[in-house]
N, C-alpha and C positions, 0 to 999 in steps of 0.2 A: 231563441234556443236553436241550436244546430241539431236537427233531427237526422237520423240515418237516411241516406239517399233512397235506399230500397223501401223504407217505410213511407217516405213522401210519395214515391211513384205508386205504391200499393193503394194508398188512401186517396190520391188524386183520382185513380180509376174507380174506386168504390164509391166515393162521396160526390164526385162530379161538382155541381155548382156550390155545394156546401164545403168543399175542401179548403178554400181560402179562409173562411171563418174558423174552421176546425184547426188549421195550422196556427192561425193568429192567437188562438186561445192558449197555446203553449207558452206564450210570452206574457200572459196575464198573471197577476199574483195568485198564489196558492190559497185556497179557502181553508180556514181552520174551523174546527167544530168540537163540541163536547156534549156528552150525555150526562144527565143526572140519574142517580140511582133512586127510583121511586120508592124503594124500601127503606130509605134513610132520610133523616131530617134535612131540610133545606136551611143552610146557614145564611146570615146576612150577606156575607161575601158572595155566596152563590146567587142570591136574589139579585144583587147588583149586576151580576154578569148575564143574567137571563133576560136580555133585552132584545135579542134578535132570534126568535124561534124559527126552527126548521119546519116548514109546513107539513111535511109528510111524517113527522115524528113528534109524538106528544111529549117526548123527554129529551129532544135534541135541540141544540142552539148553535148558531154561528159564533165563533170567538175562540180565543186561546186561553188555556188554563195551565197553571204551573204544576209540574210533577212533584215538587217538594211542598206544596200547599197542604195544610191540614185536611182539606176536603178531599184531595186526591189520595193521600195516604190512608185516610179513613174509609175510602171506597164510596164516597158520596158523589164523585164526579169521575168521568173517564174521558180522556182526550181521544177523539175519533174524527177522521176525515168525513165530511158531511155525506158524500155519496155512499160511503161504506155503511152508513146507518140504514140505508134502504134495505140492505140484506136482512138485518135483524127485524125490521118492520114487516117484511114479507114472510120471514120465517116464524114470526110471533107465535110461540107455542101456547097451548091451552093448559090451564092448571092441571097438575097431576100426570102430565104426559111423560113418557120415556123418550128422551131426546139425545141425539148424538151430534156433536160438533166434531167432524172428522179431521179437519185440517185447521187446528184451532189457534196456534200461537200467533201473536202474543196474547190474545184473549179478548180483543175488542168485541167480536161477535158472540163469544161465550158469555161475557158479562151482560151483553144486550139480552141474550136468551134468559139468563138468570133473573134479570129485571122483571120479566113477565111470568116466570114460573113461581116467583114469590115463595121460595123454600118448599114447594110441593114437587111431587114427581121425582124424576131422576134426570140429571144431565151428565152424560159421559162425554168428557171433553178430551180430545186426543191430539197429540203432536208426535209425529214420527221422528223428528230431529231431537236427539237428547240434549243438545246445546240450547234449544229454544224452549224446551218444556218447562224450564225453571221460571222464565218470565210468565208463562201461562199460569203456573202455580201461584206466583206472587199476586197476580191480578184476581184470580179466583178467591184467594185468601182475603184480599182487601175488600172484595165485594161482600164478604160475610156469608158465603154460601155454606149451607148445611146439607145440600142435596146434590153435590157434585163429586164425581170420581174422575181423576186425571190419569189417563193412560199414555204410554209412550210406545205405540205399536204401529205395525203396518196395517193397512186396510184388510189385507188377506187374513192376518191372524185374528183381527177383531171379528171378521165374518165367520170364521170357524168357531169362535167362542160364543158369539151372540147372534145366531141365525134367527131371522124373522122376529127380532126382539123390539125394534124401535118404532114408536108412533111417528116420529119426525126426525129426519136427518138433514143436516146442513153440510153441504160440500162446497166450501169456499176454496176452489181448486187452485193448486199451484199452477201458475200460468206465466205467459211471456211478459206480463207486467206493463204492457203498452200504456194502459190507463194511468200509470203512476210516473210517467216520464217527467211531467211538470213538477210533481212533488219530490221525486227522487231521480234526478238526472243520471245518477250512476247506473240506474237500471238499463240505460241505453248501451252500456259497455257489454252487456251479456246478449243483447239482441242481434240477431241476424235473420236473413230472409227465411231460413228454414226453421228458426226457433219455434214459431207457433205450431208447426206440424209436429216437432219433437215433443212439445208440451201436450199436444192433443193425444199423442200415443199414451202418455202417462195418465192423462185424464180418463181415457177409456178403461185403463186398468183399474183406476180408483172407483169408477162408477160400476164396473162389473162386480167388485167386492161390495159396494154400497147396496146394490139391489138385494143381495143375499141377507142383509141385516134389517130390511124394511118389512114391517108386518103388512098383511093385506089391508087396504084402506088407508095406509100411512101416507105421509107427505115427504117428498124429496125437494129440497131447495138447492139449486145449483147456481153458483155465482163465480165470476172471475173479475179481475181488474185489468182486463185487456179488451182491445177493440177487435181482435183477430177473429174473423168468421170461423176459422178452423177450430177455434176453442169455444165458440159461442153458438151461433145458429147451427153450424155443421155438427157440433157435438150433440145438440138436442135432437137434430134430425137422425143422427146415428142411434141415439138412445131409443127414440120412438120406433125406429125400424127394427132394432134388435130386441126390444122388449115391448111388444104391442099392448101389454097390460098397463102401460103408463099413459096418462092423459094430462096434457098441459092445462093449467088453470090460469085464467086471465089475471094479470097484475094491473092495478089501476095506475094510469100514467098521469102523474102530477108534477108540478114544479119543473117542467121542461123535459121530463122523461118521454121517451118515444117507443113505439112498437119496435120489436126486433124485426129483422129484415129477411123474410123467407127467400128473397131473390139471391141472398148471399149463401144459401144452402141448397136444398132440393126443391124449393118452391112451395112447400107445404104451408098453406095459409094459417094453420094452427100455430106456427112459430111466432106469429104476431102477438100472441098472448104473453110472450116473454118481454122483458124490458131492456132497453139500452139507455145508458146515461152518457151523454157527450159533454165535454167541458165548454163547448161553445153554445150549448143550449140550456145549461143549468149551472148553479153555483156548486161546483164540485169536480172531482176527477172522473175518469172513465170507469164504467162498470157495466156488467151484463148480469141479469138475474132471471131465472126461470123457476117456476113453482109447478110441481107435478104431483098427481095423486096416483097411487098404485092400486089398480083395479083387479088385483090378483085374487083368486079364490083358493090359493094354496093353503094347506093345513100346516100350522106351526106348532111344534111341541113346546110345552111349558118348561122353562128353565128353573132349577131349584134356587130359591133366593138365599142370600147370606143369612147367617144367624149369629147370635152372641157367642163369643168364645173366651169369656173372662174366667180366670181361675178364681177359686173362692177368696184368696187373700186380696186379689186385685178388685174383686167386686166389693169387698168390705171398704177398701180405700176409696173406690168410686162412690159408694153410698155415703161415706163420711163427707166427701167433697160436695156431693149433692146437697146434703143438709147444710153445710157451712155456706154454700154459695146460692142456695135456693134454686138449684138447677132442676129442670123438669126431668121426666123419665125418658124423653126423646123417643116416643113410640115409633117414629119413622126411621129410627137409626138402629143398626146392629152394632154392638160394642165389640171391638176387636183390638188386640194389642200387637204391635209390630216393634220388636226390640223393647224399648222402655216407653214407647209412645202409645197412648190410648186414642183410638180413632172411633168416630161415629160414622159407620158406613151406611149409606142410604139403603133402606130395607128392600127397595125395588131392585137393587143390583143383584144379578145372578151370582151364585157361588161358582167361582172359576179359579183354577190355579194355573191357567194357561197364558195369562196375559202379563205383560210388564206394566205394573201399576206404579205410577209415580207418586200418587197420593190416593189412598183408598177411600177417603171421605174427609170430614172435618177433623182436624187434630184437636182433641178435647183437653189433653194435658200430658204431663210427663210423670211417670212413676219414679219417685225417689224414696229414700228410706222412710218407711212408715207414713208416707203421704202421697197425694197426687197434686202436683203443681199445675194450675190451670194454664192454658196456652194463649198465646197472642191471637190465634185464629178464633178461639172461643169468644174472646173479648169483642172482636170485630163483628161477630155474628150474634151479638147479644141485644140488638136494638129492640126486639120484641120479647126479650126474656127478662124475668124479674130478678136478675142478679143484683147484689149490692152495687151501687154506683156513687161516684163522687165527682162533682163538677169541679173542673180546674179552669183557670184563665189562660190566656195566650202566653203570658210570660212563663207560667208553670209548664205549659205544653212544650215550649222551646227547651226548657231544662229537661223535660221528660225525654224528648227525642234525641237529646244529646247524651242521655244515660245518667243524668244527675239525680241525686236524692234531693227532695225539696221539702220545705216546711209548710204546715197549715197554720192558719191564724188561730184555730181552736182544735182541740183534740177530736179526732174522729173515732169511728168504730174500728177496733183493731182487726186485722186480717186482710185477706185479698179482697180487692174491690176493683170494679171496672171504672177507669178514669174516663170522663167525658169532657169534651171541649166544644162549646156551641152545640150541645146535646148530641154530639157524635162520639160513639165509643172509640177510644184511641189505643187501648191496651190495658193491661193489669198493673196495678201498684199494690204494695202491701203497706197498710197503715199500721204504724206503731206509735201511739200517742199523737204527737203533732208532726210526725215525720212520715213521709211517703217514700218507701224504698222502691227503687226503679226495676221494673221487669220488662222494659222495652227491649226487643231482641237486639243483641249486640251487633249483629251483622247489618242492621238497618239504621244504626245511629248516625247522626250527622249534626253539624253545628248549624242551628237554625238562626236566622235573622229575619227581620221584617221584610227586607229586600228579597231574600231567598224564598220566603214562604208565602208571600202575598199571592192570593189566587189570581 
């Protein structure tokens, strides 16, 4: 790989004897990986792929998965570069926490956080770029999340609306991308000698806003996919100097991870607690990760939580749908209507009109004349719910994702039902006698074949 000359000179000086091995790693094959969603069943196809586990992740494996496979579309697997999985493992939230993924698209780390929250607490997942937030929404929906709110905001606006609110914040910061050169050579086109310093200026702005949103005793996880000390050790040195309330917590170094390098910043030995991932030392791309605890004693005001906002006629239709579909009361959700869409908003989310909300919670259904039509998102989130379900085979699933109506060998129970394939919820169908009418979203339909959909 032809690396930028200034990049070569920089890391020859920084890495010394290790530089040759470091540069040689850029010509090695890219490692692929995937995570399983621990909140969904494991299919036979998944089991066959789970042969090379990633030692630092209980849910990660080396290997490649197909984005059109049943398991991916149903949110049971997520393709993710192996080094990137370390971030979710370090950030691993506790049940019931209020968590922010500040720079979230396309959703790899968000879905990792969701895996560990297990439908508890609240995850606010934010993407500032309106073009990228759609992909984030798709991945959150596939994962079946009922505890996520998706925002399309600047860090400053979030900080004004949600001061001192979060137990845990992940900042996977926009960076110079040096760690992705092997995986994405096009990233080198944007790189120049001053680019890391330019990125560092933006990172300081992001972290300044982030601090305002963290509650006393909360955790901040900072990560980049660059080798640049300006964005890594030097950024943490700046944070510790600017906000002495922060304290670095040690990250266990396994599978080739190494201590961060204080000599690349201000020499503070505490910086060794952060972790560096180099491609010549482990199976993956380049990353930097730091975990900090906020030892502030500042007082934080309580924010008013959201509440139900259904009109009487809407509530009647919701209660009718609840009875027909055996839906629970969803005590952890506040029911709100946006347009003709019914959403379940996580009850921990504060009441705010100041934010650009891309998706306020899980879409439960669409109000139509005299009825509530259940949503695709509700089907994908129904693994642990007692909704009526109908098992279909792979041939029927291929017809389903193509938008076709298909027949049953015997008459089923009439009405909406969650269709499952290999025990995975894949969407709603409406049974009429021996026919299943198709409610797979039109925008997602495709012609499936064994070759296209094999995991």
